[in-house]
N, C-alpha and C positions, 0 to 999 in steps of 0.2 A: 661514921657515927653509930653512935648505940643507941639502939630505939629502945624504949619503954616496952618489957613485955606484958603490961596490961592489958587485960581483956577489953573487949569494947562492953560496955555496960550500958550503952544506950544507943539506940539508933533511930533516925527521922526517915519516915516515909513521905518523902513530898511528891506534891502534887505537876503532873505535865504539864508545864506552861509554854508560852510562846518562846524560843530560842532560835540559834542559828539554823538548828535541822528541824526543828519545828514553829517553820512559820505560819500565824494564825492560830495557832495552839491547838491544831486538828488530831494530832496525835493524843490521845484520851487514856490508854492504858496505864495500871497502877503497877510498880515493880513488886509488891508483895500484896497478895488479896488476903481477906479476913482470915480465913484458917490458916495459912503459914505464918501471920502476926501470931496467932492464937499459940503455934508450936514454940514461937521464939520468946512470947512472953511465959510459956510452962517452963522453958529453959532459964530462966530468970534474968531475962534480958527486960529493961524499959524502953518500951515503944511506943514514940510519938507516930503522929499521921496527922498531916495537913489535912483540914476540914477539907470534905469533898475529892479528895485524893481518887476516889473510886468510883465515883457520880458518873463518868464517863464509861465505866464498863459494868455496871448495874450493879456497884456493893457500894450501901451506904454509911455512912458514917455511925448510925447503932450500930451496925452489925460488926465494924471493928473497937467498937466500946464493949460490946458483949464478949470480945476475945480479950480484951485485957488494954487496950490501947487508950491512950491519952489524946484527946485530940489538943491541934495548938492551930491558929489561924497564919497566915501566910507572913506576917510580922516576927512572930517567933519563930518558925521551925526550922530556919537556917540557924539560930543560934546555941551557941553552947552543946555542939552535940557531937560525940566520938565519931560518931560511922551515919553517913548520910546514903542511902539508897533510891534512887531514883532509876526511871527505863533510860531516856533518852540524855544528851548531855546537857548541862545545867546552861541558864541566860548567864549574861555578863554580869548581870544586874545580882543574879545569887547568889555569885562567885564573893562579890563585895560585903556580902553576908556572913562567909563563913571563919571561922577564925583560923590562925595558923597552925597546923597540921592535922585540924580535921580530915578523915579522911572520907572522900566520895566514889561509892560505888555505882557505877553507870554504863551505858555504852558510850564509851568515850570517843571514838574515832577521833583521837589525840592529833593527829599528823594529817586530818581533813580541816582543821581548823586553828591554824598557827595563830592568829591574833588570840582567842581561849586559851589555849598551850600556855602561851606566854603568861596570861595573866593567872591563869593558873600557879606556873612557877612562880610569880613574883608573890603571889599570895600565900606561898608554902602550904600548897595543899595537897596533899596524897591525894592521885587518883589512881585505882583499879579499875581497867577496861573490862566490863564484863564479854565484851567480845573477842579477848584475849585468852581467857581463863580456857585452860584443855584439860584433857583427862591427864592424870597420871597414878599412874600408869594407862597405856591404850587397852580398851576393852572390846574384843571380840564376841561377837556373837556366836555360837554354832552355825547358828541359819548364814550368818555374814560368810564364814567360814566354808559349808558345805557349797555354797553358790559359785565363791571364789574357785573351790578348787574343781567342781565341774564343769564350769567353764575352761579351766585351762586343762583339764584331761580333753574334752572336746577339742581344744586349740592344739592339742600335743604333736598331732600327726602333720599338721601342717606348718608347726614350728619346724619340726626334725626336718623335713625336706626343703625347707624355705620358700612354701611357698604362701604365707602367710601374706604377703604383700598382693597376691592377687585372689584372697579368699573374700569374697561376700557373707555375710555373717547376718541373718534374719532373725530374732529374738519374736517369738511366736507370743505376744503378751504383754502385759506387767504387774509384778506383785513385789512384796515385798522381799519373798523367796529369789526373784528373779535379779532383785537391783546389784548386788553382790557379784552376779554373774558378768551383768552388763558393765558393770565398771570394768573387773580385769579384763575383758574381750577389748575395749576400748584403749587400754594399757599397752595393748598387744599389737595395735596399729592393723587393724585388716583392712583390705582394700574401701568397704564400705560396713558400716554398723547401721539399722535400724530395727526399729518397734514397729510391729504390725500387729493389726487386728488380725486372731484368729479366727475370725468369722468370715473372713475373706475366701472365696473360689480359688482352686487351685490355677483357672486362669488367670488369675487379678494378680499373682506372684508374678514379681518385675523378672527374678533371672532364679532360674535352674540349673542344677548340673552340676560337676563335680568339682567344681571351684565354688559354691554356696553350702553355707552350712546352717541350717535350720534347728535353733537350740528353744525348748519346752519345757514346761514342767506338768506331765499329767496328773497331779495331785491338784494343780487348778487350771488347767488345760479344759477352754469353752469349745474350740472348734472341732470343727468333724472329725472321725477317724479314716475317714474316705481322703480329706486331704492332706493327712500326712502318709498313707498309703501310695498316692498320687507324687509326693513328693521322692519316697522311696525309688518307686520306678522310674522316678525322672533322673534317677541317680545322683541327686541331692544328698548330700550328709544329714542324719538325723541326730539328736542327741537329746535324750530325757533326763531333766535333773533329778527326778525322785527317782528312779531306776538306780541313776550312780549312788544317789544317799539311801538307798536299801542295800545296795549291793557292796557299797565300798564305804558310805558314810560316816559309820564310827570309827570304823582305825583310819581312814584318812583325815578326820578332824581331830584325833588322838597323835597321830605324826606329825599333824602340822603343830600342835601345841609343844610339843616337843622339841620341834626344830625351830620354833618362831617363837622366844619370848618376848614378852609382851614390851614394846617400843617405850621408851620415857613419858613421850607425847599421843596423844590421839585426837579426839575430835572437841569441838568446843562444847563446854560444860552447859553454856548458856545461850540458849540456841532455836529457832524455831524455822529450821535452812530448809527442811522439806517443804514446811507448809508455803516458806518464801517464795519456791518454785512455784508451787500449786498456785498461789494466790497470783504471780506474773503471768503467767502462763494463761490462768482464765480471764485475767484482763486484756490481755493478747488476743484472744479469741473475740472477745468482745469489742475490740476495734475493729478486729478485721471483719467483723460481719457487719459494722456499721459503713465502713469503708466500703465492702464489697458483698451488696446484698443479694448479688444472683451468683455468689460462690458455695456451692456444694461444700460446706467446712470441712465433710469427711476425705472432700478430694484435694482439700490443700496442701500445697508445697509447705511443707514447717517442718524446724529442726532445731536442737538444743546443740548450744556450742558448750562441752563440757559435758562429765557425766559425773558429776560429786554429788553431795548430799542435795545443794540447791537445783542443779541441773536436773536430779532423779525425781526431785518434787515438780519440774516442767513436767518432763517426761510422761508421770504419772496423771496430773492433769490432762495433758493433750491425748493420750491414750482414753482417760475415760471423757475428753469431750468429743470422742467417736472418728478422732481423724486415722485415716487409714494407714496410711505410713508416717512415723516422726522417723528422722536422719538425725542419728549422735554423732555429732562431729568431734574429736578428739584433737591433740594436739597435732598428728600428722594431717588431719584433713585442713586446718585453720592456717596452716602453712600460707606465706605469699605465696599468691599464684594457685595453689588448691584448690583456695577457699572461693575462687572466683566460679569455679565450674558448679561449686553448688548453690550459691548466691544468686546466679542468673535465673532471674523469675519466680524466686523464692517467695512466697505468701507473709511466713510469719517467721521471724527470726528472735530465738530466745535466747540471750546469751548467760548463761553460767559459768563461763570460765576466767578462772582469775591469772594474774600475772604478776611476778613477783615486783618488790618495790622499784628495782633498777628499771623495768621495763615500762613502766606506767608513764604515760606521756610519751614515751618513743615507738612503741609497736602496736600498730591497731589493729585488732581482727577483722574487726566491721570498718571500712574508712568513708568519710565521705566522698569520696570517688566511687567508691559501692552502690550508695544510694543513688549518687547519680545518674551513674552508666547501666546497672546490672539490676539493680530491683526496681520492678512497676511501680505507678502510682497505686497510691491506696495498701501498699503494702506495709508490714508492722514490724517493729523491730523492740524486745522488749530487754532490758538490761536489764539483771538481776544483780550484777556487783557494783556498779554505780563508783561514786568517786566526787572530786572535786577540783577546781583549779591546780591544789596542790599535789593532788594524787590521784590523777586521769582515770577512768574506766577505759576496759581493752574498746568501747565502742568509740569511734574517735567525734561521732556527731554529739556525745555526752559530753558538756565540759563541767557539770554540775550535777549532783541527783536532783530530778523534779520532786513537787512537794504535791499533796493532795489540792493544794489551791489552785496550780495548773499543770495538772499530770500530763501530759505531753505536750508535742509541738509536731511541726513539720517541718522536716527540710527535705527539697527536690521531690516532694510528692511523698516522701517516704513519711508515716506516723511512729516517732519515738519516742518511748516511756523510760525512765528509768527512776523510780519513787525512791525516796527513802522512808523503809521501813512497809513493804508489801502488804504483808499480814492485814495492816489497817483497812484494806480494800477486801470486808466483809470478814474478816477472822479477827478483830480485835479481843474479843470477850475470852474464847477459848485460848488465844495466845498468850494472852495476861495470865490465865491460870496456869501455864506450861510453862511460864518463864519464872513464873512466882516460886512454882514446886522447885527448880532448878535454882534458882537464888537462893531459897530455903535451903538446899540441900549443900550448896558450897558455904554457907555460914555453919550449919549446925552437923554438916554429914562429914564426909571422907576428909574433906581439906581442910573444916575447921577453922574459918574465916574467923571466925567470932574471936580467936583466941589474942587476934593483934597483927600488927606488922613484925612484931619480932618473932616469928614462928610461921611463918607464911608456907606453906605445900609448894612444892615445884610447880604444879600445875598455875597456882595463883601467880606466886611470886614472880614471873615471866609477864603477869599482867599489869606491873607495877609501873603507870607509864609517868608516871610525877612522882617524886618524891623518894626517899624517905625524907620527912620532915617531924621533928618533936613535935609532940601536942605543946601549944602555950600553957 
């Protein structure tokens, strides 16, 4: 099919209402905030905003009008628009209001709601799923690269003599500089990987000796020099990211970029993945405190499955909550049988591990049997990945995402929560602003989505999950 190369000259910004993934209409974020609407108006685009679209996160209709938008009511907003921008997927009734060939740009989760997907197909609505838009090419910052290379250097001798499987890695602290180091370490499958509070004493370290690596960043290290000295004297291996950066950083980054051309695709362009991890872990700690009021949270047995962007947000939050030891479980640690060792007596489990489509609904990292046999009453499982009956989570008790109307359930004495839209838990306005800026950039920046479906950039083209259909 030949598509029109016409750019989108009109955009509708619609209000979040009750829909399949927004029961009760409790999702109140708006896809574009007034300042970003102003940028689109300045680019010559006609912007229509549904009345009250920004009320839920503190942006008034007057602010949108000041930026050059035209207000419309709910009966008008979906009609005769070329591009409709909203945050969550639409209600079934809203789809009936859209003309053939309209393009919908939203968090579509297309395969999680097959009835809605079928209606969109039948109505010939083009759907670009925000969650599927990727960087193209991938962007690697110097900070990411140096953390990755520092950890690779630290692990080099253990990989060379094939002792990585016995190595216990302890990262002293968490920071954005340590983020990529943790990820690189997890990919190398050491015996264990934990993030620990640097304020702990030497006597509180769970392991020391030649099969232990303590990795830290002296630029941000808040522990004592006495701790580091005691660890050296114990025969443990120590590695300082900041020292590596000073001695090898510039040349190492240069060599890495020369030998690693950017991948075709990178991270999601429209996301608050780190905030998702933070919000979920924060809620998990809240539930744990309610369930086990006598438990010293610092001593809680807490762990995160996965160490990607969502998992890193969870690690960050658990660290800020003062939990002494955060277990980071990678693919090798979540294998059937191995994960049982860790889940036994766990207080808080945060799942940030994704699985490929063919494994969803077939392979469960946290099973119903785990809850029944291994986890104590009052423990908490937070699932940051979620899913639906048609697109199951790696956490078997989660048949479908929970919502703010009923954020958790209890199974075999264990509290389980898998909210759809974790940043709604106290981060609505700030994440609305961040999402809006990313949406604006995809429309006007490198990807130039505003130019229409005929010239989609690679990172956007893969996100066209329904269509293409010609405009009516």
